C-alpha positions, 0 to 999 in steps of 0.5 A: 130546913137548913140555915142555907136554904133559909138564905137562899128563900131570904134572897128569892124574898127581897126579888119577887113581886106581888103576892107567889101562890101554891097549892099544898094538896094533903091526902090521907099519907103520913107523907103529907107531914113532910109536905106541910112541914115545908110550907109552914115553913116556907110561909114562916119565911114569906109571910105573903106567900099565899098558900091554898090547903085542899084535901086529896085523894090520892097522895101529896103535892105540891101545885104551883099551876094547873100544871106542873105538880111538885110529889118532891119537898124540893130542899137543898139544891132543888129548892132554887128550881122551885123557887122561880117556878114559884115567880110565875111558871110563865116567865120560865119559857123566856128561857127557851129559845124561840124556835122551841117557843113555837113549836111548843105553841103549836103542840097539838097533843097533851103530853104528860111528862115526869122527872124522876129526882133524889135530893141526893142527886148532884145532877138532878136539879140541873135537869129540873131547871132544863125541863120546867120550861116546857111547863111554862111555854105549853098548857098542854104539857102537864109536868110533874117532879116526883121524889123517886125515894120518899114515892118509891112505889111510883118509881117502882112501877115506871121501872126508875132505876137510876135519877135523874129520869125523864119519862113521857107518856110512860112511852119514852124515856132519858136518864141523866141530862137531857136534851129539849130539842129531842123531847120537844120533838118528840111531842110534835111526832108522838102516834095518839094511840100511845098517850098515857090514860094521865094526858087523855084524862087532862084533855078530858078535863079541859074539855076535848072528849070529842077530841080523843074520840076523832083520834081514835076515828083517824087512828081505826082503833080505841085506847086502851088507856081511854078504856080505863078511863071509861071505868075510873073512880072520879065521876068526872074522869067518867062523865068525860069518857062516857061524851066521848063514847056518845060521838064515837056511837055517832060516827063510828058505830062500829067502832064504839062497839068494841068497847063493849067487852072489855066493858063487859070483862070489868063489869063483876069487878067494879063497883056500883056506881061503875056498874051502872056507868057500864050498863049505862054506856052498853044501852048508849051503843045501841048494839043488839050484841049487848042484849043477852049481856043485860039479859043475865044482868037482869036475871042475876041477884043484883040490887035493884038500882043495877037491875033499873040501870040494866033494864033503861040499858036493855030498851034503849037498845030495843027501842034503835 
């Protein structure tokens, strides 16, 4: 942290009201040390800042709110936008026009927005400043600021070649300066089948499993990212996806049956807990096409609890 960074923080401290708060999520990742060092230095300069520390299971990040995450250490030019958000995400919405705020308040689908930046980029802070208010105006906008150099593997997976790069739901992308009106318009008019796994996961965690099922029924298709959520490593996510599946079976059994084959294709590679959940879903499908698959499990040398899960699923189907 440079003397200039410290002066900016000191000036910001004189303006803040109340006790700002952030969550520092630390993972088994060497990059966690950079986040820890930044938060400690910030806390020394702003003792009234509440920092909650938690152990994460993926990559380190700073969470300003439930829908605004930093996988970047905001120093230098990036410090200003970060501190402004830290004063209160909801206050950022005032930077948007009333028309944009109204459109965001009516947003029907969640939106996952990622901004890839670099500390060496002179244009990135401006793009971040323009986009942060979207998270303040709608809790349906999940916004992440990602350092493309620090998290190079994530930038490569997203095929980011220059910054700033803004990506919406892994489908739409902008490089360089962005037009807020264009992004919001696309958010409003997206095809639900194009939602990213992250957006669907957010809906599940918000208790909107039935909404996901209804969207798939209206579209007459199973969304590919939804299949990934049925075998997700997090139990809470799998549970939400199973609730959506049960609703599908009740409302459109033939559509729910399309899940059987891709789910079974994942069975050999799945861990034991996920294998048990796959067998449970096959049973819930009530579809006779799942019977030979379950019989294969029963005739193989799987652990006892897997055998029991297969037997229960088989009895459920045969019992109607």
